[in-house]
PDB file with one MODEL, atoms N, CA, C and O in Angstrom:
MODEL        1
ATOM      1  N   UNK A   1      60.877  10.820  81.039  1.00  0.00           N
ATOM      2  CA  UNK A   1      59.990  11.768  81.576  1.00  0.00           C
ATOM      3  C   UNK A   1      60.937  12.996  82.022  1.00  0.00           C
ATOM      4  O   UNK A   1      61.920  12.812  82.741  1.00  0.00           O
ATOM      5  N   UNK A   2      60.559  14.262  81.533  1.00  0.00           N
ATOM      6  CA  UNK A   2      61.372  15.416  82.047  1.00  0.00           C
ATOM      7  C   UNK A   2      60.857  15.884  83.462  1.00  0.00           C
ATOM      8  O   UNK A   2      59.658  15.982  83.725  1.00  0.00           O
ATOM      9  N   UNK A   3      61.844  16.155  84.321  1.00  0.00           N
ATOM     10  CA  UNK A   3      61.605  16.504  85.632  1.00  0.00           C
ATOM     11  C   UNK A   3      62.568  17.503  86.126  1.00  0.00           C
ATOM     12  O   UNK A   3      63.719  17.455  85.692  1.00  0.00           O
ATOM     13  N   UNK A   4      62.207  18.466  87.044  1.00  0.00           N
ATOM     14  CA  UNK A   4      63.130  19.301  87.583  1.00  0.00           C
ATOM     15  C   UNK A   4      62.700  19.794  89.069  1.00  0.00           C
ATOM     16  O   UNK A   4      61.509  19.822  89.378  1.00  0.00           O
ATOM     17  N   UNK A   5      63.624  20.146  89.890  1.00  0.00           N
ATOM     18  CA  UNK A   5      63.380  20.650  91.091  1.00  0.00           C
ATOM     19  C   UNK A   5      63.734  22.191  91.010  1.00  0.00           C
ATOM     20  O   UNK A   5      64.863  22.594  90.729  1.00  0.00           O
ATOM     21  N   UNK A   6      62.632  23.028  91.292  1.00  0.00           N
ATOM     22  CA  UNK A   6      62.883  24.478  91.041  1.00  0.00           C
ATOM     23  C   UNK A   6      62.514  25.197  92.467  1.00  0.00           C
ATOM     24  O   UNK A   6      61.904  24.640  93.380  1.00  0.00           O
ATOM     25  N   UNK A   7      62.978  26.470  92.479  1.00  0.00           N
ATOM     26  CA  UNK A   7      62.618  27.389  93.461  1.00  0.00           C
ATOM     27  C   UNK A   7      61.463  28.220  93.003  1.00  0.00           C
ATOM     28  O   UNK A   7      61.355  28.522  91.814  1.00  0.00           O
ATOM     29  N   UNK A   8      60.561  28.615  93.936  1.00  0.00           N
ATOM     30  CA  UNK A   8      59.386  29.531  93.637  1.00  0.00           C
ATOM     31  C   UNK A   8      60.029  30.847  93.881  1.00  0.00           C
ATOM     32  O   UNK A   8      60.686  31.013  94.908  1.00  0.00           O
ATOM     33  N   UNK A   9      59.873  31.869  92.934  1.00  0.00           N
ATOM     34  CA  UNK A   9      60.474  33.197  93.043  1.00  0.00           C
ATOM     35  C   UNK A   9      59.243  34.176  93.096  1.00  0.00           C
ATOM     36  O   UNK A   9      58.157  33.857  92.612  1.00  0.00           O
ATOM     37  N   UNK A  10      59.495  35.504  93.770  1.00  0.00           N
ATOM     38  CA  UNK A  10      58.680  36.614  93.639  1.00  0.00           C
ATOM     39  C   UNK A  10      58.741  37.116  92.276  1.00  0.00           C
ATOM     40  O   UNK A  10      59.817  37.253  91.694  1.00  0.00           O
ATOM     41  N   UNK A  11      57.537  37.415  91.711  1.00  0.00           N
ATOM     42  CA  UNK A  11      57.271  38.057  90.482  1.00  0.00           C
ATOM     43  C   UNK A  11      56.255  39.232  90.615  1.00  0.00           C
ATOM     44  O   UNK A  11      55.053  39.039  90.436  1.00  0.00           O
ATOM     45  N   UNK A  12      56.793  40.515  90.949  1.00  0.00           N
ATOM     46  CA  UNK A  12      55.794  41.321  91.315  1.00  0.00           C
ATOM     47  C   UNK A  12      55.124  41.160  92.711  1.00  0.00           C
ATOM     48  O   UNK A  12      55.777  41.021  93.746  1.00  0.00           O
ATOM     49  N   UNK A  13      53.811  41.191  92.652  1.00  0.00           N
ATOM     50  CA  UNK A  13      53.148  40.685  93.966  1.00  0.00           C
ATOM     51  C   UNK A  13      52.872  39.166  93.869  1.00  0.00           C
ATOM     52  O   UNK A  13      52.294  38.600  94.797  1.00  0.00           O
ATOM     53  N   UNK A  14      53.222  38.577  92.903  1.00  0.00           N
ATOM     54  CA  UNK A  14      52.793  37.127  92.584  1.00  0.00           C
ATOM     55  C   UNK A  14      54.018  36.287  92.944  1.00  0.00           C
ATOM     56  O   UNK A  14      55.046  36.807  93.377  1.00  0.00           O
ATOM     57  N   UNK A  15      53.868  34.859  92.736  1.00  0.00           N
ATOM     58  CA  UNK A  15      54.983  34.014  92.790  1.00  0.00           C
ATOM     59  C   UNK A  15      54.943  33.221  91.401  1.00  0.00           C
ATOM     60  O   UNK A  15      53.895  32.956  90.812  1.00  0.00           O
ATOM     61  N   UNK A  16      56.071  32.919  91.008  1.00  0.00           N
ATOM     62  CA  UNK A  16      56.386  32.323  89.709  1.00  0.00           C
ATOM     63  C   UNK A  16      57.425  31.197  89.679  1.00  0.00           C
ATOM     64  O   UNK A  16      58.289  31.155  90.555  1.00  0.00           O
ATOM     65  N   UNK A  17      57.371  30.294  88.716  1.00  0.00           N
ATOM     66  CA  UNK A  17      58.325  29.232  88.531  1.00  0.00           C
ATOM     67  C   UNK A  17      58.588  29.270  87.038  1.00  0.00           C
ATOM     68  O   UNK A  17      57.667  29.281  86.221  1.00  0.00           O
ATOM     69  N   UNK A  18      59.832  29.288  86.717  1.00  0.00           N
ATOM     70  CA  UNK A  18      60.251  29.143  85.292  1.00  0.00           C
ATOM     71  C   UNK A  18      60.331  27.715  84.874  1.00  0.00           C
ATOM     72  O   UNK A  18      60.968  26.935  85.582  1.00  0.00           O
ATOM     73  N   UNK A  19      59.731  27.295  83.766  1.00  0.00           N
ATOM     74  CA  UNK A  19      59.667  25.997  83.341  1.00  0.00           C
ATOM     75  C   UNK A  19      60.857  25.671  82.417  1.00  0.00           C
ATOM     76  O   UNK A  19      61.023  26.312  81.380  1.00  0.00           O
ATOM     77  N   UNK A  20      61.651  24.717  82.773  1.00  0.00           N
ATOM     78  CA  UNK A  20      62.920  24.325  81.956  1.00  0.00           C
ATOM     79  C   UNK A  20      62.385  23.971  80.658  1.00  0.00           C
ATOM     80  O   UNK A  20      61.264  23.473  80.548  1.00  0.00           O
ATOM     81  N   UNK A  21      63.235  24.239  79.549  1.00  0.00           N
ATOM     82  CA  UNK A  21      62.899  23.927  78.252  1.00  0.00           C
ATOM     83  C   UNK A  21      62.537  22.504  77.985  1.00  0.00           C
ATOM     84  O   UNK A  21      61.638  22.216  77.195  1.00  0.00           O
ATOM     85  N   UNK A  22      63.226  21.619  78.634  1.00  0.00           N
ATOM     86  CA  UNK A  22      62.906  20.092  78.438  1.00  0.00           C
ATOM     87  C   UNK A  22      61.466  19.746  78.915  1.00  0.00           C
ATOM     88  O   UNK A  22      60.741  18.966  78.298  1.00  0.00           O
ATOM     89  N   UNK A  23      61.099  20.404  80.090  1.00  0.00           N
ATOM     90  CA  UNK A  23      59.753  20.108  80.589  1.00  0.00           C
ATOM     91  C   UNK A  23      58.738  20.709  79.707  1.00  0.00           C
ATOM     92  O   UNK A  23      57.743  20.029  79.455  1.00  0.00           O
ATOM     93  N   UNK A  24      58.855  21.939  79.181  1.00  0.00           N
ATOM     94  CA  UNK A  24      57.927  22.649  78.382  1.00  0.00           C
ATOM     95  C   UNK A  24      57.954  21.964  76.984  1.00  0.00           C
ATOM     96  O   UNK A  24      56.920  21.984  76.316  1.00  0.00           O
ATOM     97  N   UNK A  25      58.995  21.401  76.534  1.00  0.00           N
ATOM     98  CA  UNK A  25      59.019  20.630  75.316  1.00  0.00           C
ATOM     99  C   UNK A  25      58.202  19.452  75.420  1.00  0.00           C
ATOM    100  O   UNK A  25      57.345  19.214  74.569  1.00  0.00           O
ATOM    101  N   UNK A  26      58.412  18.676  76.432  1.00  0.00           N
ATOM    102  CA  UNK A  26      57.669  17.407  76.590  1.00  0.00           C
ATOM    103  C   UNK A  26      56.211  17.478  76.870  1.00  0.00           C
ATOM    104  O   UNK A  26      55.427  16.573  76.586  1.00  0.00           O
ATOM    105  N   UNK A  27      55.851  18.723  77.504  1.00  0.00           N
ATOM    106  CA  UNK A  27      54.533  19.001  77.801  1.00  0.00           C
ATOM    107  C   UNK A  27      53.747  19.754  76.642  1.00  0.00           C
ATOM    108  O   UNK A  27      52.575  20.117  76.744  1.00  0.00           O
ATOM    109  N   UNK A  28      54.564  19.943  75.511  1.00  0.00           N
ATOM    110  CA  UNK A  28      54.051  20.720  74.358  1.00  0.00           C
ATOM    111  C   UNK A  28      53.562  22.136  74.643  1.00  0.00           C
ATOM    112  O   UNK A  28      52.604  22.646  74.063  1.00  0.00           O
ATOM    113  N   UNK A  29      54.329  22.754  75.623  1.00  0.00           N
ATOM    114  CA  UNK A  29      54.034  24.122  75.921  1.00  0.00           C
ATOM    115  C   UNK A  29      54.985  25.119  75.196  1.00  0.00           C
ATOM    116  O   UNK A  29      56.158  24.833  74.958  1.00  0.00           O
ATOM    117  N   UNK A  30      54.392  26.349  74.846  1.00  0.00           N
ATOM    118  CA  UNK A  30      55.415  27.236  74.185  1.00  0.00           C
ATOM    119  C   UNK A  30      54.927  28.658  74.816  1.00  0.00           C
ATOM    120  O   UNK A  30      53.886  28.852  75.444  1.00  0.00           O
ATOM    121  N   UNK A  31      55.899  29.561  74.503  1.00  0.00           N
ATOM    122  CA  UNK A  31      55.772  30.924  75.008  1.00  0.00           C
ATOM    123  C   UNK A  31      54.430  31.563  74.568  1.00  0.00           C
ATOM    124  O   UNK A  31      53.980  31.297  73.453  1.00  0.00           O
ATOM    125  N   UNK A  32      53.787  32.385  75.401  1.00  0.00           N
ATOM    126  CA  UNK A  32      52.614  33.098  75.073  1.00  0.00           C
ATOM    127  C   UNK A  32      51.287  32.182  74.941  1.00  0.00           C
ATOM    128  O   UNK A  32      50.202  32.664  74.614  1.00  0.00           O
ATOM    129  N   UNK A  33      51.470  30.905  75.209  1.00  0.00           N
ATOM    130  CA  UNK A  33      50.337  29.920  75.240  1.00  0.00           C
ATOM    131  C   UNK A  33      49.540  30.218  76.387  1.00  0.00           C
ATOM    132  O   UNK A  33      50.058  30.469  77.475  1.00  0.00           O
ATOM    133  N   UNK A  34      48.218  30.203  76.186  1.00  0.00           N
ATOM    134  CA  UNK A  34      47.219  30.254  77.457  1.00  0.00           C
ATOM    135  C   UNK A  34      47.030  28.905  78.022  1.00  0.00           C
ATOM    136  O   UNK A  34      46.824  27.915  77.320  1.00  0.00           O
ATOM    137  N   UNK A  35      47.110  28.890  79.376  1.00  0.00           N
ATOM    138  CA  UNK A  35      47.042  27.747  80.223  1.00  0.00           C
ATOM    139  C   UNK A  35      46.074  27.980  81.356  1.00  0.00           C
ATOM    140  O   UNK A  35      45.869  29.128  81.751  1.00  0.00           O
ATOM    141  N   UNK A  36      45.435  26.880  81.925  1.00  0.00           N
ATOM    142  CA  UNK A  36      44.730  27.128  83.090  1.00  0.00           C
ATOM    143  C   UNK A  36      45.515  26.514  84.264  1.00  0.00           C
ATOM    144  O   UNK A  36      46.024  25.396  84.183  1.00  0.00           O
ATOM    145  N   UNK A  37      45.595  27.336  85.419  1.00  0.00           N
ATOM    146  CA  UNK A  37      46.313  26.892  86.600  1.00  0.00           C
ATOM    147  C   UNK A  37      45.347  26.633  87.568  1.00  0.00           C
ATOM    148  O   UNK A  37      44.532  27.514  87.839  1.00  0.00           O
ATOM    149  N   UNK A  38      45.316  25.431  88.194  1.00  0.00           N
ATOM    150  CA  UNK A  38      44.271  25.050  89.279  1.00  0.00           C
ATOM    151  C   UNK A  38      45.007  24.217  90.304  1.00  0.00           C
ATOM    152  O   UNK A  38      46.046  23.602  90.062  1.00  0.00           O
ATOM    153  N   UNK A  39      44.379  24.250  91.477  1.00  0.00           N
ATOM    154  CA  UNK A  39      44.917  23.377  92.625  1.00  0.00           C
ATOM    155  C   UNK A  39      43.799  22.191  92.651  1.00  0.00           C
ATOM    156  O   UNK A  39      42.588  22.388  92.752  1.00  0.00           O
ATOM    157  N   UNK A  40      44.415  20.967  92.545  1.00  0.00           N
ATOM    158  CA  UNK A  40      43.617  19.765  92.664  1.00  0.00           C
ATOM    159  C   UNK A  40      44.236  18.823  93.650  1.00  0.00           C
ATOM    160  O   UNK A  40      45.329  18.291  93.453  1.00  0.00           O
ATOM    161  N   UNK A  41      43.508  18.635  94.713  1.00  0.00           N
ATOM    162  CA  UNK A  41      43.991  17.750  95.802  1.00  0.00           C
ATOM    163  C   UNK A  41      45.358  18.197  96.328  1.00  0.00           C
ATOM    164  O   UNK A  41      46.238  17.379  96.596  1.00  0.00           O
ATOM    165  N   UNK A  42      45.507  19.496  96.465  1.00  0.00           N
ATOM    166  CA  UNK A  42      46.769  19.982  97.025  1.00  0.00           C
ATOM    167  C   UNK A  42      47.900  20.169  96.032  1.00  0.00           C
ATOM    168  O   UNK A  42      48.963  20.665  96.406  1.00  0.00           O
ATOM    169  N   UNK A  43      47.704  19.789  94.780  1.00  0.00           N
ATOM    170  CA  UNK A  43      48.793  19.872  93.669  1.00  0.00           C
ATOM    171  C   UNK A  43      48.396  21.018  92.638  1.00  0.00           C
ATOM    172  O   UNK A  43      47.233  21.231  92.297  1.00  0.00           O
ATOM    173  N   UNK A  44      49.474  21.710  92.195  1.00  0.00           N
ATOM    174  CA  UNK A  44      49.225  22.648  91.178  1.00  0.00           C
ATOM    175  C   UNK A  44      49.218  22.015  89.839  1.00  0.00           C
ATOM    176  O   UNK A  44      50.179  21.347  89.456  1.00  0.00           O
ATOM    177  N   UNK A  45      48.104  22.218  89.077  1.00  0.00           N
ATOM    178  CA  UNK A  45      48.016  21.603  87.784  1.00  0.00           C
ATOM    179  C   UNK A  45      47.943  22.611  86.704  1.00  0.00           C
ATOM    180  O   UNK A  45      47.096  23.502  86.750  1.00  0.00           O
ATOM    181  N   UNK A  46      48.805  22.511  85.720  1.00  0.00           N
ATOM    182  CA  UNK A  46      48.797  23.470  84.606  1.00  0.00           C
ATOM    183  C   UNK A  46      48.357  22.677  83.385  1.00  0.00           C
ATOM    184  O   UNK A  46      48.984  21.685  83.016  1.00  0.00           O
ATOM    185  N   UNK A  47      47.233  23.142  82.741  1.00  0.00           N
ATOM    186  CA  UNK A  47      46.667  22.558  81.582  1.00  0.00           C
ATOM    187  C   UNK A  47      46.613  23.546  80.486  1.00  0.00           C
ATOM    188  O   UNK A  47      46.135  24.666  80.663  1.00  0.00           O
ATOM    189  N   UNK A  48      47.124  23.127  79.289  1.00  0.00           N
ATOM    190  CA  UNK A  48      47.196  23.964  78.097  1.00  0.00           C
ATOM    191  C   UNK A  48      45.767  24.119  77.682  1.00  0.00           C
ATOM    192  O   UNK A  48      44.981  23.183  77.824  1.00  0.00           O
ATOM    193  N   UNK A  49      45.387  25.318  77.151  1.00  0.00           N
ATOM    194  CA  UNK A  49      44.060  25.578  76.445  1.00  0.00           C
ATOM    195  C   UNK A  49      44.240  25.705  75.031  1.00  0.00           C
ATOM    196  O   UNK A  49      45.206  26.297  74.548  1.00  0.00           O
ATOM    197  N   UNK A  50      43.305  25.147  74.330  1.00  0.00           N
ATOM    198  CA  UNK A  50      43.386  25.257  72.806  1.00  0.00           C
ATOM    199  C   UNK A  50      43.145  26.700  72.362  1.00  0.00           C
ATOM    200  O   UNK A  50      42.294  27.392  72.923  1.00  0.00           O
ATOM    201  N   UNK A  51      43.889  27.148  71.364  1.00  0.00           N
ATOM    202  CA  UNK A  51      43.853  28.382  70.800  1.00  0.00           C
ATOM    203  C   UNK A  51      42.678  28.301  69.714  1.00  0.00           C
ATOM    204  O   UNK A  51      42.754  27.608  68.699  1.00  0.00           O
ATOM    205  N   UNK A  52      41.614  29.077  70.051  1.00  0.00           N
ATOM    206  CA  UNK A  52      40.340  28.999  69.316  1.00  0.00           C
ATOM    207  C   UNK A  52      40.461  30.287  68.421  1.00  0.00           C
ATOM    208  O   UNK A  52      40.516  31.367  69.009  1.00  0.00           O
ATOM    209  N   UNK A  53      40.507  30.262  67.042  1.00  0.00           N
ATOM    210  CA  UNK A  53      40.495  31.596  66.335  1.00  0.00           C
ATOM    211  C   UNK A  53      39.270  32.365  66.486  1.00  0.00           C
ATOM    212  O   UNK A  53      38.147  31.864  66.443  1.00  0.00           O
ATOM    213  N   UNK A  54      39.511  33.540  66.656  1.00  0.00           N
ATOM    214  CA  UNK A  54      38.274  34.552  66.931  1.00  0.00           C
ATOM    215  C   UNK A  54      37.572  34.716  65.555  1.00  0.00           C
ATOM    216  O   UNK A  54      38.209  34.697  64.502  1.00  0.00           O
ATOM    217  N   UNK A  55      36.245  34.876  65.618  1.00  0.00           N
ATOM    218  CA  UNK A  55      35.485  35.282  64.518  1.00  0.00           C
ATOM    219  C   UNK A  55      35.668  36.752  64.204  1.00  0.00           C
ATOM    220  O   UNK A  55      36.177  37.476  65.060  1.00  0.00           O
ATOM    221  N   UNK A  56      35.279  37.252  63.008  1.00  0.00           N
ATOM    222  CA  UNK A  56      35.296  38.715  62.772  1.00  0.00           C
ATOM    223  C   UNK A  56      34.553  39.410  63.714  1.00  0.00           C
ATOM    224  O   UNK A  56      35.058  40.420  64.205  1.00  0.00           O
ATOM    225  N   UNK A  57      33.335  39.022  64.090  1.00  0.00           N
ATOM    226  CA  UNK A  57      32.448  39.732  65.066  1.00  0.00           C
ATOM    227  C   UNK A  57      33.280  39.864  66.432  1.00  0.00           C
ATOM    228  O   UNK A  57      33.343  40.938  67.029  1.00  0.00           O
ATOM    229  N   UNK A  58      33.890  38.738  66.870  1.00  0.00           N
ATOM    230  CA  UNK A  58      34.661  38.736  68.133  1.00  0.00           C
ATOM    231  C   UNK A  58      35.682  39.764  68.015  1.00  0.00           C
ATOM    232  O   UNK A  58      35.800  40.635  68.876  1.00  0.00           O
ATOM    233  N   UNK A  59      36.479  39.696  66.912  1.00  0.00           N
ATOM    234  CA  UNK A  59      37.678  40.686  66.833  1.00  0.00           C
ATOM    235  C   UNK A  59      37.164  42.048  66.807  1.00  0.00           C
ATOM    236  O   UNK A  59      37.729  42.903  67.489  1.00  0.00           O
ATOM    237  N   UNK A  60      36.072  42.363  66.035  1.00  0.00           N
ATOM    238  CA  UNK A  60      35.548  43.763  66.098  1.00  0.00           C
ATOM    239  C   UNK A  60      34.999  44.088  67.442  1.00  0.00           C
ATOM    240  O   UNK A  60      35.217  45.221  67.872  1.00  0.00           O
ATOM    241  N   UNK A  61      34.384  43.330  68.092  1.00  0.00           N
ATOM    242  CA  UNK A  61      33.877  43.544  69.539  1.00  0.00           C
ATOM    243  C   UNK A  61      35.034  43.933  70.419  1.00  0.00           C
ATOM    244  O   UNK A  61      34.804  44.767  71.295  1.00  0.00           O
ATOM    245  N   UNK A  62      36.269  43.430  70.300  1.00  0.00           N
ATOM    246  CA  UNK A  62      37.304  43.676  71.151  1.00  0.00           C
ATOM    247  C   UNK A  62      38.183  44.898  70.738  1.00  0.00           C
ATOM    248  O   UNK A  62      39.101  45.297  71.454  1.00  0.00           O
ATOM    249  N   UNK A  63      37.849  45.476  69.534  1.00  0.00           N
ATOM    250  CA  UNK A  63      38.499  46.645  69.040  1.00  0.00           C
ATOM    251  C   UNK A  63      38.335  47.869  69.873  1.00  0.00           C
ATOM    252  O   UNK A  63      37.186  48.267  70.066  1.00  0.00           O
ATOM    253  N   UNK A  64      39.249  48.456  70.345  1.00  0.00           N
ATOM    254  CA  UNK A  64      39.193  49.730  71.229  1.00  0.00           C
ATOM    255  C   UNK A  64      39.847  50.771  70.450  1.00  0.00           C
ATOM    256  O   UNK A  64      41.076  50.774  70.371  1.00  0.00           O
ATOM    257  N   UNK A  65      39.066  51.747  69.805  1.00  0.00           N
ATOM    258  CA  UNK A  65      39.745  52.806  69.093  1.00  0.00           C
ATOM    259  C   UNK A  65      40.686  53.655  69.819  1.00  0.00           C
ATOM    260  O   UNK A  65      41.691  54.128  69.287  1.00  0.00           O
ATOM    261  N   UNK A  66      40.330  53.862  71.134  1.00  0.00           N
ATOM    262  CA  UNK A  66      41.306  54.750  71.983  1.00  0.00           C
ATOM    263  C   UNK A  66      42.685  54.037  72.132  1.00  0.00           C
ATOM    264  O   UNK A  66      43.728  54.690  72.107  1.00  0.00           O
ATOM    265  N   UNK A  67      42.668  52.748  72.281  1.00  0.00           N
ATOM    266  CA  UNK A  67      43.809  51.846  72.431  1.00  0.00           C
ATOM    267  C   UNK A  67      44.602  51.799  71.223  1.00  0.00           C
ATOM    268  O   UNK A  67      45.816  51.998  71.237  1.00  0.00           O
ATOM    269  N   UNK A  68      43.877  51.515  70.077  1.00  0.00           N
ATOM    270  CA  UNK A  68      44.453  51.199  68.715  1.00  0.00           C
ATOM    271  C   UNK A  68      44.555  52.324  67.828  1.00  0.00           C
ATOM    272  O   UNK A  68      44.837  52.176  66.639  1.00  0.00           O
ATOM    273  N   UNK A  69      44.340  53.432  68.351  1.00  0.00           N
ATOM    274  CA  UNK A  69      44.612  54.773  67.561  1.00  0.00           C
ATOM    275  C   UNK A  69      43.537  55.129  66.597  1.00  0.00           C
ATOM    276  O   UNK A  69      43.835  55.734  65.567  1.00  0.00           O
ATOM    277  N   UNK A  70      42.285  54.791  66.861  1.00  0.00           N
ATOM    278  CA  UNK A  70      41.125  55.271  66.093  1.00  0.00           C
ATOM    279  C   UNK A  70      40.993  54.470  64.815  1.00  0.00           C
ATOM    280  O   UNK A  70      41.426  53.321  64.731  1.00  0.00           O
ATOM    281  N   UNK A  71      40.387  55.096  63.826  1.00  0.00           N
ATOM    282  CA  UNK A  71      40.004  54.458  62.527  1.00  0.00           C
ATOM    283  C   UNK A  71      41.447  54.063  61.818  1.00  0.00           C
ATOM    284  O   UNK A  71      42.468  54.751  61.794  1.00  0.00           O
ATOM    285  N   UNK A  72      41.258  52.926  61.323  1.00  0.00           N
ATOM    286  CA  UNK A  72      42.520  52.340  60.695  1.00  0.00           C
ATOM    287  C   UNK A  72      42.851  53.016  59.319  1.00  0.00           C
ATOM    288  O   UNK A  72      44.002  53.363  59.051  1.00  0.00           O
ATOM    289  N   UNK A  73      41.868  53.179  58.512  1.00  0.00           N
ATOM    290  CA  UNK A  73      42.077  53.741  57.232  1.00  0.00           C
ATOM    291  C   UNK A  73      41.602  55.272  57.193  1.00  0.00           C
ATOM    292  O   UNK A  73      40.678  55.558  56.431  1.00  0.00           O
ATOM    293  N   UNK A  74      42.158  56.209  57.933  1.00  0.00           N
ATOM    294  CA  UNK A  74      41.647  57.547  57.983  1.00  0.00           C
ATOM    295  C   UNK A  74      42.232  58.281  56.887  1.00  0.00           C
ATOM    296  O   UNK A  74      41.771  59.410  56.722  1.00  0.00           O
ATOM    297  N   UNK A  75      43.222  57.867  56.031  1.00  0.00           N
ATOM    298  CA  UNK A  75      43.795  58.652  54.945  1.00  0.00           C
ATOM    299  C   UNK A  75      43.292  58.168  53.668  1.00  0.00           C
ATOM    300  O   UNK A  75      42.501  57.228  53.583  1.00  0.00           O
ATOM    301  N   UNK A  76      43.784  58.856  52.613  1.00  0.00           N
ATOM    302  CA  UNK A  76      43.458  58.347  51.217  1.00  0.00           C
ATOM    303  C   UNK A  76      44.370  57.124  50.957  1.00  0.00           C
ATOM    304  O   UNK A  76      45.364  56.925  51.656  1.00  0.00           O
ATOM    305  N   UNK A  77      44.020  56.324  49.959  1.00  0.00           N
ATOM    306  CA  UNK A  77      44.737  55.191  49.593  1.00  0.00           C
ATOM    307  C   UNK A  77      46.084  55.698  49.106  1.00  0.00           C
ATOM    308  O   UNK A  77      46.176  56.716  48.420  1.00  0.00           O
ATOM    309  N   UNK A  78      47.189  54.920  49.501  1.00  0.00           N
ATOM    310  CA  UNK A  78      48.488  55.246  49.014  1.00  0.00           C
ATOM    311  C   UNK A  78      49.184  54.136  48.270  1.00  0.00           C
ATOM    312  O   UNK A  78      48.792  52.972  48.358  1.00  0.00           O
ATOM    313  N   UNK A  79      50.218  54.496  47.536  1.00  0.00           N
ATOM    314  CA  UNK A  79      51.059  53.471  46.846  1.00  0.00           C
ATOM    315  C   UNK A  79      50.298  52.562  46.139  1.00  0.00           C
ATOM    316  O   UNK A  79      49.428  52.965  45.366  1.00  0.00           O
ATOM    317  N   UNK A  80      50.548  51.217  46.328  1.00  0.00           N
ATOM    318  CA  UNK A  80      49.802  50.166  45.481  1.00  0.00           C
ATOM    319  C   UNK A  80      48.407  49.987  45.884  1.00  0.00           C
ATOM    320  O   UNK A  80      47.748  49.164  45.248  1.00  0.00           O
ATOM    321  N   UNK A  81      47.834  50.652  46.876  1.00  0.00           N
ATOM    322  CA  UNK A  81      46.562  50.648  47.201  1.00  0.00           C
ATOM    323  C   UNK A  81      45.669  51.462  46.349  1.00  0.00           C
ATOM    324  O   UNK A  81      44.448  51.357  46.462  1.00  0.00           O
ATOM    325  N   UNK A  82      46.214  52.261  45.507  1.00  0.00           N
ATOM    326  CA  UNK A  82      45.405  53.112  44.501  1.00  0.00           C
ATOM    327  C   UNK A  82      44.983  52.258  43.320  1.00  0.00           C
ATOM    328  O   UNK A  82      45.764  51.454  42.810  1.00  0.00           O
ATOM    329  N   UNK A  83      43.669  52.449  42.863  1.00  0.00           N
ATOM    330  CA  UNK A  83      43.196  51.710  41.773  1.00  0.00           C
ATOM    331  C   UNK A  83      43.318  52.524  40.499  1.00  0.00           C
ATOM    332  O   UNK A  83      42.952  52.047  39.424  1.00  0.00           O
TER     333      UNK A  83
ENDMDL
END
């Protein structure tokens, strides 16, 4: 069983704990993975969430032209794209 005693540090206006690699590996956690953090009976519990692939409709609904630079194919076909 991987175990560590750590200090809680300030991270902006929040508090954070860095998970040691051995703990993350044993818990099957990886960078950029979504987790749920909850308090249960006075304990902090971190639960990994399953990555569910988005449907095309969900991806298109999240598309923000202002953030992503507008229309993707605004120009003529170039290079190997030409028929």
